[in-house]
N, CA, C and O atoms as CSV, one atom per row, in Angstrom:
chain,resi,resn,atom,element,x,y,z
A,1,MET,N,N,-61.676,-110.673,61.779
A,1,MET,CA,C,-62.554,-111.456,60.264
A,1,MET,C,C,-62.796,-109.919,59.485
A,1,MET,O,O,-62.836,-108.857,60.106
A,2,ILE,N,N,-62.910,-110.017,58.364
A,2,ILE,CA,C,-62.915,-109.231,57.573
A,2,ILE,C,C,-64.818,-109.336,56.876
A,2,ILE,O,O,-65.249,-110.094,56.007
A,3,GLU,N,N,-65.507,-108.353,57.614
A,3,GLU,CA,C,-66.740,-108.784,56.928
A,3,GLU,C,C,-67.692,-108.211,55.389
A,3,GLU,O,O,-68.798,-108.447,54.903
A,4,SER,N,N,-66.657,-107.470,55.093
A,4,SER,CA,C,-67.187,-106.979,53.758
A,4,SER,C,C,-66.035,-106.446,52.616
A,4,SER,O,O,-65.418,-105.381,52.648
A,5,LEU,N,N,-65.961,-107.370,51.748
A,5,LEU,CA,C,-65.046,-106.996,50.257
A,5,LEU,C,C,-65.762,-106.751,49.332
A,5,LEU,O,O,-66.904,-107.138,49.085
A,6,THR,N,N,-64.946,-105.954,48.685
A,6,THR,CA,C,-65.437,-105.274,47.341
A,6,THR,C,C,-64.389,-105.961,46.486
A,6,THR,O,O,-63.204,-105.670,46.648
A,7,PRO,N,N,-64.922,-107.237,45.201
A,7,PRO,CA,C,-63.626,-107.836,44.806
A,7,PRO,C,C,-63.558,-106.973,43.427
A,7,PRO,O,O,-64.518,-106.461,42.851
A,8,ALA,N,N,-62.129,-106.935,43.022
A,8,ALA,CA,C,-61.951,-106.477,41.710
A,8,ALA,C,C,-61.201,-107.055,40.931
A,8,ALA,O,O,-60.518,-108.049,41.175
A,9,CYS,N,N,-61.299,-106.326,39.704
A,9,CYS,CA,C,-60.455,-107.290,38.521
A,9,CYS,C,C,-58.661,-106.918,39.061
A,9,CYS,O,O,-58.186,-105.991,39.716
A,10,GLY,N,N,-58.148,-107.938,38.518
A,10,GLY,CA,C,-56.673,-108.192,39.178
A,10,GLY,C,C,-55.764,-108.576,37.902
A,10,GLY,O,O,-54.765,-109.293,37.969
A,11,ALA,N,N,-56.222,-108.041,36.841
A,11,ALA,CA,C,-55.297,-108.213,35.408
A,11,ALA,C,C,-54.608,-106.940,35.691
A,11,ALA,O,O,-54.858,-106.098,36.554
A,12,ASN,N,N,-53.556,-106.977,34.654
A,12,ASN,CA,C,-52.433,-106.264,34.688
A,12,ASN,C,C,-52.722,-104.575,34.347
A,12,ASN,O,O,-52.564,-104.345,33.148
A,13,GLY,N,N,-53.067,-103.500,35.068
A,13,GLY,CA,C,-53.675,-102.320,34.611
A,13,GLY,C,C,-54.953,-102.300,34.400
A,13,GLY,O,O,-55.449,-101.703,33.445
A,14,CYS,N,N,-55.600,-102.929,35.238
A,14,CYS,CA,C,-57.244,-103.059,35.436
A,14,CYS,C,C,-57.842,-103.034,36.338
A,14,CYS,O,O,-58.685,-103.915,36.170
A,15,ASP,N,N,-58.019,-102.519,37.401
A,15,ASP,CA,C,-58.937,-102.874,38.900
A,15,ASP,C,C,-59.978,-102.336,39.472
A,15,ASP,O,O,-60.260,-102.069,40.640
A,16,PRO,N,N,-60.682,-102.177,38.132
A,16,PRO,CA,C,-62.651,-101.565,38.309
A,16,PRO,C,C,-63.035,-102.849,39.321
A,16,PRO,O,O,-62.677,-104.022,39.221
A,17,PRO,N,N,-63.951,-102.167,40.402
A,17,PRO,CA,C,-64.667,-103.201,41.116
A,17,PRO,C,C,-65.873,-103.743,40.220
A,17,PRO,O,O,-66.600,-103.120,39.445
A,18,LEU,N,N,-65.857,-105.556,40.681
A,18,LEU,CA,C,-66.660,-105.997,39.904
A,18,LEU,C,C,-68.064,-106.261,40.404
A,18,LEU,O,O,-68.272,-106.940,41.410
A,19,GLU,N,N,-69.143,-105.638,39.587
A,19,GLU,CA,C,-69.915,-105.546,39.917
A,19,GLU,C,C,-70.709,-106.970,39.440
A,19,GLU,O,O,-70.377,-107.860,38.656
A,20,ALA,N,N,-72.295,-106.701,40.548
A,20,ALA,CA,C,-73.193,-108.081,40.217
A,20,ALA,C,C,-73.328,-108.146,38.574
A,20,ALA,O,O,-73.279,-109.182,37.910
A,21,ASP,N,N,-73.514,-106.759,38.047
A,21,ASP,CA,C,-73.865,-107.024,36.333
A,21,ASP,C,C,-72.755,-107.859,35.596
A,21,ASP,O,O,-72.944,-108.712,34.729
A,22,ASN,N,N,-71.547,-107.433,36.125
A,22,ASN,CA,C,-70.081,-108.164,35.186
A,22,ASN,C,C,-70.427,-109.328,35.135
A,22,ASN,O,O,-70.069,-109.921,36.152
A,23,GLY,N,N,-71.157,-110.187,34.168
A,23,GLY,CA,C,-71.521,-111.163,33.835
A,23,GLY,C,C,-71.359,-112.187,34.961
A,23,GLY,O,O,-70.899,-113.216,34.464
A,24,ARG,N,N,-71.565,-112.328,36.364
A,24,ARG,CA,C,-71.480,-112.700,37.818
A,24,ARG,C,C,-72.500,-114.535,37.249
A,24,ARG,O,O,-73.520,-114.701,36.582
A,25,LEU,N,N,-71.557,-115.524,37.933
A,25,LEU,CA,C,-72.461,-116.819,37.640
A,25,LEU,C,C,-72.175,-116.940,39.800
A,25,LEU,O,O,-71.306,-116.523,40.566
A,26,VAL,N,N,-73.399,-117.696,39.956
A,26,VAL,CA,C,-73.269,-117.638,41.579
A,26,VAL,C,C,-73.415,-119.401,42.008
A,26,VAL,O,O,-74.511,-119.957,42.085
A,27,SER,N,N,-72.125,-120.084,42.250
A,27,SER,CA,C,-73.141,-121.544,42.637
A,27,SER,C,C,-72.833,-121.663,44.407
A,27,SER,O,O,-72.046,-121.071,45.146
A,28,GLU,N,N,-73.630,-122.482,44.586
A,28,GLU,CA,C,-73.751,-122.939,45.857
A,28,GLU,C,C,-73.038,-124.118,46.533
A,28,GLU,O,O,-72.283,-124.669,45.732
A,29,SER,N,N,-73.035,-124.649,47.678
A,29,SER,CA,C,-72.157,-125.609,47.677
A,29,SER,C,C,-71.782,-126.493,49.190
A,29,SER,O,O,-70.814,-126.040,49.800
A,30,PRO,N,N,-72.159,-127.147,49.525
A,30,PRO,CA,C,-71.651,-127.270,51.228
A,30,PRO,C,C,-69.878,-126.585,51.568
A,30,PRO,O,O,-69.338,-126.640,52.674
A,31,GLY,N,N,-69.356,-126.083,50.525
A,31,GLY,CA,C,-68.225,-125.312,50.984
A,31,GLY,C,C,-68.199,-124.475,50.350
A,31,GLY,O,O,-67.387,-124.499,49.425
A,32,GLY,N,N,-68.959,-123.457,50.497
A,32,GLY,CA,C,-69.535,-122.279,50.504
A,32,GLY,C,C,-69.912,-121.637,48.866
A,32,GLY,O,O,-70.001,-122.351,47.867
A,33,THR,N,N,-70.131,-119.881,48.889
A,33,THR,CA,C,-70.160,-119.542,47.708
A,33,THR,C,C,-69.761,-119.067,46.865
A,33,THR,O,O,-69.272,-117.943,46.975
A,34,ARG,N,N,-69.807,-119.829,45.479
A,34,ARG,CA,C,-68.955,-119.307,44.332
A,34,ARG,C,C,-69.280,-118.455,43.514
A,34,ARG,O,O,-70.116,-118.582,42.619
A,35,HIS,N,N,-68.352,-117.111,43.883
A,35,HIS,CA,C,-69.122,-116.234,42.504
A,35,HIS,C,C,-67.962,-115.816,41.198
A,35,HIS,O,O,-66.890,-115.247,41.404
A,36,VAL,N,N,-68.281,-116.087,40.360
A,36,VAL,CA,C,-67.639,-115.848,39.165
A,36,VAL,C,C,-67.651,-114.915,38.013
A,36,VAL,O,O,-68.347,-115.053,37.007
A,37,SER,N,N,-66.770,-113.897,38.266
A,37,SER,CA,C,-67.192,-112.671,37.643
A,37,SER,C,C,-66.099,-112.540,36.269
A,37,SER,O,O,-64.973,-113.029,36.170
A,38,GLU,N,N,-66.854,-111.707,35.271
A,38,GLU,CA,C,-65.693,-111.214,34.370
A,38,GLU,C,C,-65.860,-110.111,33.791
A,38,GLU,O,O,-66.865,-109.646,33.254
A,39,CYS,N,N,-64.911,-109.733,33.907
A,39,CYS,CA,C,-64.551,-107.952,33.829
A,39,CYS,C,C,-64.014,-107.799,32.339
A,39,CYS,O,O,-63.473,-108.638,31.619
A,40,TRP,N,N,-64.440,-106.027,32.024
A,40,TRP,CA,C,-64.501,-105.532,30.701
A,40,TRP,C,C,-63.097,-106.359,29.750
A,40,TRP,O,O,-63.240,-106.749,28.592
A,41,SER,N,N,-61.916,-106.480,30.469
A,41,SER,CA,C,-60.851,-106.284,30.086
A,41,SER,C,C,-60.895,-107.960,29.532
A,41,SER,O,O,-60.106,-108.205,28.619
A,42,GLY,N,N,-61.750,-109.095,30.020
A,42,GLY,CA,C,-61.685,-110.451,29.884
A,42,GLY,C,C,-61.111,-111.505,30.939
A,42,GLY,O,O,-61.088,-112.735,30.891
A,43,ALA,N,N,-60.739,-110.776,31.727
A,43,ALA,CA,C,-60.107,-111.553,32.908
A,43,ALA,C,C,-61.121,-112.171,33.829
A,43,ALA,O,O,-62.185,-111.565,33.710
A,44,VAL,N,N,-61.204,-113.338,34.869
A,44,VAL,CA,C,-62.227,-113.742,34.907
A,44,VAL,C,C,-61.411,-114.178,36.465
A,44,VAL,O,O,-60.317,-114.733,36.566
A,45,THR,N,N,-62.347,-113.722,37.616
A,45,THR,CA,C,-62.471,-113.614,39.017
A,45,THR,C,C,-63.066,-114.486,39.441
A,45,THR,O,O,-64.193,-114.488,38.947
A,46,ILE,N,N,-62.838,-115.677,40.480
A,46,ILE,CA,C,-63.288,-116.647,41.141
A,46,ILE,C,C,-63.328,-116.376,43.027
A,46,ILE,O,O,-62.405,-116.724,43.763
A,47,THR,N,N,-64.665,-115.664,43.524
A,47,THR,CA,C,-64.198,-115.502,44.895
A,47,THR,C,C,-65.250,-116.320,45.830
A,47,THR,O,O,-66.413,-116.104,45.487
A,48,VAL,N,N,-65.156,-116.925,46.580
A,48,VAL,CA,C,-65.409,-117.949,47.562
A,48,VAL,C,C,-65.705,-117.053,49.003
A,48,VAL,O,O,-64.962,-116.308,49.642
A,49,HIS,N,N,-67.228,-117.500,49.233
A,49,HIS,CA,C,-67.622,-117.483,50.327
A,49,HIS,C,C,-67.790,-118.040,51.572
A,49,HIS,O,O,-68.832,-117.452,51.863
A,50,ARG,N,N,-67.624,-118.521,52.238
A,50,ARG,CA,C,-68.446,-119.567,53.546
A,50,ARG,C,C,-68.949,-119.300,54.041
A,50,ARG,O,O,-69.450,-120.052,54.878
């Protein structure tokens, strides 16, 4: 199992790590914790941690 991941932007030509101050929203539900991050390029990444 992977212990730690660093989310990064996957948009074409863009791959900086998505830090907590990159416009991140956090939502908790029984299915897990969802992190929604926006990169400076305008791309949005959704990460789910269970």
